[in-house]
C-alpha positions as CSV (number, residue, x, y, z in Angstrom):
1,M,1.0,-5.5,-18.1
2,Q,-1.8,-4.7,-15.8
3,L,-1.6,-2.2,-12.9
4,L,-2.5,-2.3,-9.4
5,T,-4.5,0.3,-7.9
6,I,-3.6,1.0,-4.3
7,E,-6.2,3.4,-2.5
8,I,-4.7,4.7,0.8
9,V,-7.6,6.0,3.3
10,C,-6.2,8.2,6.0
11,P,-8.5,10.2,8.5
12,I,-7.7,13.5,6.5
13,T,-6.8,12.5,2.8
14,T,-7.5,9.5,0.3
15,T,-4.9,9.0,-2.1
16,L,-4.9,6.6,-5.4
17,L,-1.6,5.2,-7.0
18,E,-1.5,3.1,-10.0
19,V,1.7,0.8,-9.7
20,E,3.3,-2.1,-10.8
21,W,3.9,-3.8,-7.5
22,A,4.2,-3.1,-3.8
23,E,5.9,-4.2,-1.1
24,I,4.5,-4.4,2.4
25,E,5.5,-5.1,5.6
26,G,3.5,-7.2,7.5
27,P,3.3,-9.0,11.2
28,T,5.2,-12.2,9.8
29,G,7.4,-10.3,7.1
30,S,7.5,-8.4,4.1
31,F,5.3,-9.5,0.9
32,T,4.8,-8.5,-2.6
33,I,1.3,-7.8,-4.0
34,T,0.7,-7.2,-7.8
35,A,-2.3,-7.1,-9.9
36,G,-4.1,-10.2,-9.6
37,H,-3.0,-11.1,-6.4
38,A,-5.3,-13.5,-4.4
39,P,-7.5,-11.8,-2.1
40,L,-6.0,-11.3,1.5
41,V,-6.2,-8.9,4.6
42,S,-3.2,-8.0,6.7
43,L,-1.8,-5.4,9.2
44,I,0.7,-3.0,7.8
45,T,3.3,-2.8,10.7
46,E,5.6,0.4,9.0
47,S,4.8,3.5,8.3
48,F,5.8,3.3,4.9
49,I,5.1,0.7,1.7
50,T,7.8,0.4,-1.3
51,I,6.4,0.6,-4.7
52,K,7.4,0.5,-8.3
53,F,5.1,2.7,-10.7
54,S,6.4,1.0,-13.9
55,D,9.7,-0.9,-15.5
56,E,11.1,2.7,-16.4
57,C,11.0,3.9,-12.6
58,Q,13.1,2.4,-9.4
59,A,11.3,1.3,-6.7
60,Q,10.5,4.2,-4.2
61,R,9.1,4.3,-0.4
62,H,5.6,5.9,-0.1
63,M,4.9,7.1,3.3
64,L,1.8,6.5,5.2
65,A,0.2,8.8,7.7
66,S,-0.1,5.9,10.3
67,D,2.3,3.4,12.1
68,L,-0.6,0.7,11.8
69,A,-2.6,0.1,9.0
70,V,-4.8,-2.5,7.4
71,I,-4.5,-3.6,3.6
72,H,-7.0,-5.6,1.7
73,V,-6.3,-6.8,-1.4
74,N,-8.8,-7.9,-4.1
75,D,-7.5,-8.9,-7.8
76,S,-6.0,-5.4,-9.1
77,M,-7.2,-3.1,-6.1
78,A,-5.5,-2.8,-3.0
79,R,-7.0,-0.6,0.0
80,I,-4.8,0.6,2.6
81,L,-6.8,2.1,5.9
82,C,-4.9,3.9,8.0
83,C,-5.8,3.5,11.7
84,A,-4.8,6.8,13.0
85,S,-3.0,10.2,11.7
86,V,1.0,10.9,12.9
87,G,2.4,13.8,11.8
88,G,-0.3,15.5,9.8
89,E,-1.4,14.7,6.3
90,L,-0.1,12.4,3.8
């Protein structure tokens, strides 16, 4: 199975994750992205994303360093841009 690369860009740090899927909370509800997802741009309205690394792992929350972020998805890459740092580093 092809993995989805998520790059989380915050004012202080950048983090790369390789995941099976990620669930995002947007302004109109939650949606799940995987590798091969159609291109999209959306707001993230929560300070976390839910991710699953592989079949062997349980899904877990990954905290973002922002209460508002933007996600850009294209094929097997998702880039999350955190708009403002809250509470320090990721």
